Backbone as CSV, one residue per row, in Angstrom:
resi,resn,N_x,N_y,N_z,CA_x,CA_y,CA_z,C_x,C_y,C_z
1,MET,74.155,-15.860,64.916,74.609,-14.495,64.686,74.499,-13.731,66.012
2,SER,75.530,-12.991,66.329,75.538,-12.262,67.595,74.651,-11.019,67.521
3,GLU,74.338,-10.489,68.678,73.544,-9.256,68.738,74.253,-8.129,67.991
4,LEU,75.572,-8.064,68.133,76.355,-7.033,67.448,76.260,-7.191,65.933
5,ASP,76.329,-8.423,65.451,76.204,-8.673,64.010,74.834,-8.231,63.496
6,VAL,73.799,-8.515,64.260,72.442,-8.113,63.874,72.349,-6.593,63.801
7,LEU,72.886,-5.927,64.799,72.839,-4.461,64.807,73.641,-3.878,63.656
8,ARG,74.778,-4.486,63.343,75.581,-4.007,62.212,74.847,-4.210,60.893
9,LYS,74.123,-5.296,60.774,73.307,-5.502,59.571,72.225,-4.429,59.472
10,ASP,71.631,-4.069,60.600,70.651,-2.981,60.615,71.292,-1.686,60.103
11,ILE,72.506,-1.404,60.579,73.223,-0.205,60.130,73.487,-0.272,58.631
12,ASP,73.866,-1.438,58.120,74.117,-1.592,56.683,72.873,-1.256,55.858
13,VAL,71.728,-1.720,56.317,70.471,-1.435,55.613,70.170,0.061,55.654
14,ILE,70.333,0.661,56.804,70.094,2.099,56.955,71.067,2.890,56.084
15,ASP,72.348,2.488,56.075,73.339,3.186,55.250,72.979,3.128,53.770
16,GLU,72.468,1.995,53.337,72.048,1.867,51.936,70.904,2.828,51.630
17,ARG,69.964,2.938,52.547,68.843,3.865,52.357,69.341,5.308,52.323
18,ILE,70.282,5.641,53.221,70.843,6.998,53.240,71.529,7.293,51.915
19,ALA,72.347,6.356,51.428,73.054,6.566,50.158,72.065,6.748,49.006
20,ASP,71.014,5.932,48.978,69.996,6.079,47.932,69.340,7.459,47.993
21,LEU,69.034,7.911,49.198,68.410,9.226,49.359,69.366,10.344,48.952
22,LEU,70.642,10.187,49.272,71.619,11.201,48.866,71.731,11.276,47.348
23,VAL,71.751,10.134,46.682,71.804,10.127,45.221,70.575,10.844,44.646
24,SER,69.415,10.593,45.222,68.190,11.277,44.778,68.284,12.775,45.038
25,ARG,68.786,13.148,46.209,68.933,14.568,46.550,69.890,15.246,45.578
26,PHE,71.001,14.569,45.284,71.985,15.163,44.389,71.435,15.339,42.972
27,ALA,70.556,14.461,42.538,69.926,14.623,41.225,69.095,15.909,41.194
28,VAL,68.358,16.161,42.261,67.563,17.395,42.344,68.486,18.605,42.439
29,VAL,69.570,18.475,43.205,70.547,19.563,43.345,71.095,19.962,41.976
30,LYS,71.388,18.977,41.150,71.916,19.266,39.808,70.888,20.038,38.981
31,GLU,69.625,19.669,39.115,68.564,20.401,38.410,68.475,21.835,38.926
32,ILE,68.567,22.001,40.233,68.550,23.336,40.824,69.722,24.149,40.291
33,GLY,70.879,23.509,40.192,72.052,24.188,39.656,71.833,24.693,38.252
34,GLU,71.169,23.914,37.426,70.877,24.340,36.056,69.937,25.548,36.047
35,VAL,68.929,25.520,36.893,67.993,26.649,36.981,68.731,27.899,37.455
36,LYS,69.555,27.753,38.487,70.301,28.901,39.005,71.241,29.461,37.949
37,LYS,71.904,28.582,37.238,72.825,29.016,36.189,72.062,29.754,35.088
38,ARG,70.976,29.185,34.661,70.162,29.782,33.604,69.629,31.161,34.014
39,ASP,69.228,31.271,35.291,68.605,32.502,35.762,69.581,33.460,36.438
40,GLY,70.870,33.091,36.457,71.875,33.969,37.040,71.779,34.109,38.551
41,ILE,71.366,33.045,39.224,71.214,33.053,40.673,72.471,32.438,41.292
42,PRO,73.017,33.055,42.342,74.211,32.480,42.982,73.944,31.093,43.569
43,VAL,74.983,30.272,43.603,74.865,28.921,44.154,74.535,28.978,45.638
44,THR,75.241,29.830,46.368,75.072,29.885,47.824,73.881,30.752,48.209
45,ASN,73.048,30.204,49.099,71.908,30.925,49.641,71.899,30.657,51.151
46,GLU,72.530,31.545,51.898,72.677,31.349,53.343,71.344,31.125,54.052
47,GLY,70.324,31.872,53.657,69.014,31.719,54.291,68.455,30.325,54.100
48,ARG,68.569,29.807,52.892,68.071,28.460,52.610,68.892,27.416,53.368
49,GLU,70.198,27.605,53.418,71.051,26.667,54.148,70.661,26.621,55.620
50,GLN,70.425,27.766,56.218,70.033,27.813,57.627,68.678,27.147,57.841
51,GLU,67.773,27.327,56.880,66.453,26.694,56.976,66.579,25.169,56.937
52,VAL,67.418,24.650,56.038,67.622,23.202,55.929,68.202,22.658,57.233
53,ILE,69.191,23.348,57.774,69.819,22.903,59.022,68.831,22.976,60.181
54,LYS,68.072,24.043,60.251,67.067,24.176,61.313,66.055,23.029,61.252
55,ASN,65.579,22.719,60.045,64.608,21.632,59.880,65.209,20.285,60.269
56,ALA,66.458,20.059,59.894,67.118,18.794,60.233,67.324,18.678,61.737
57,ARG,67.776,19.753,62.367,67.989,19.740,63.820,66.690,19.443,64.564
58,ALA,65.588,19.934,64.041,64.296,19.733,64.701,63.895,18.254,64.753
59,LEU,64.460,17.446,63.886,64.121,16.024,63.850,64.897,15.203,64.877
60,ALA,65.969,15.768,65.406,66.796,15.050,66.378,66.152,15.082,67.755
61,LEU,66.541,14.130,68.595,65.886,13.962,69.889,66.517,14.740,71.033
62,ASP,67.821,14.968,70.967,68.478,15.670,72.069,69.600,16.545,71.519
63,ALA,70.246,17.290,72.397,71.256,18.263,71.969,72.414,17.603,71.228
64,ALA,72.871,16.467,71.710,73.985,15.784,71.045,73.595,15.338,69.644
65,GLU,72.396,14.791,69.507,71.921,14.393,68.179,71.744,15.609,67.285
66,LYS,71.202,16.695,67.826,71.013,17.916,67.036,72.346,18.393,66.469
67,ASP,73.396,18.385,67.301,74.717,18.809,66.834,75.261,17.860,65.773
68,ALA,75.064,16.561,65.971,75.534,15.577,65.001,74.798,15.725,63.671
69,VAL,73.489,15.902,63.746,72.687,16.082,62.530,73.129,17.351,61.797
70,GLU,73.382,18.398,62.546,73.833,19.640,61.905,75.155,19.430,61.178
71,ARG,76.098,18.749,61.796,77.384,18.497,61.138,77.191,17.708,59.845
72,VAL,76.341,16.700,59.881,76.085,15.888,58.693,75.439,16.735,57.600
73,PHE,74.457,17.535,57.969,73.777,18.342,56.961,74.670,19.448,56.404
74,ARG,75.561,19.977,57.207,76.522,20.952,56.683,77.414,20.283,55.632
75,ALA,77.806,19.037,55.878,78.608,18.298,54.897,77.796,18.011,53.628
76,ILE,76.532,17.650,53.798,75.667,17.401,52.643,75.508,18.677,51.823
77,ILE,75.304,19.798,52.483,75.143,21.077,51.788,76.409,21.419,51.017
78,GLU,77.568,21.236,51.626,78.827,21.535,50.938,79.000,20.632,49.713
79,ALA,78.707,19.354,49.866,78.797,18.439,48.733,77.802,18.846,47.649
80,SER,76.628,19.275,48.055,75.598,19.677,47.085,76.036,20.905,46.306
81,LYS,76.682,21.851,46.990,77.125,23.069,46.300,78.168,22.753,45.240
82,THR,78.987,21.742,45.458,79.976,21.377,44.433,79.300,20.738,43.222
83,LEU,78.147,20.145,43.437,77.413,19.525,42.314,76.528,20.508,41.567
84,GLU,76.173,21.616,42.216,75.338,22.616,41.553,76.132,23.253,40.448
């Protein structure tokens, strides 16, 4: 197996973990949506969204990674809002 094949297998394992975590996150998002609906709270909370993005950016190592992480988390947040 080539070095590239090994690295791609590593990516496959990581992608599976990411997908599993997203499914878990979306389950919690759905519960949050029920609470918000029950309590009359709007789906969108700009302050919370900024906090999530700030926390995610803090985990990245450099500016390029920070920007990439932010783009991914903005997509996750948008997908989550459709599930709420």
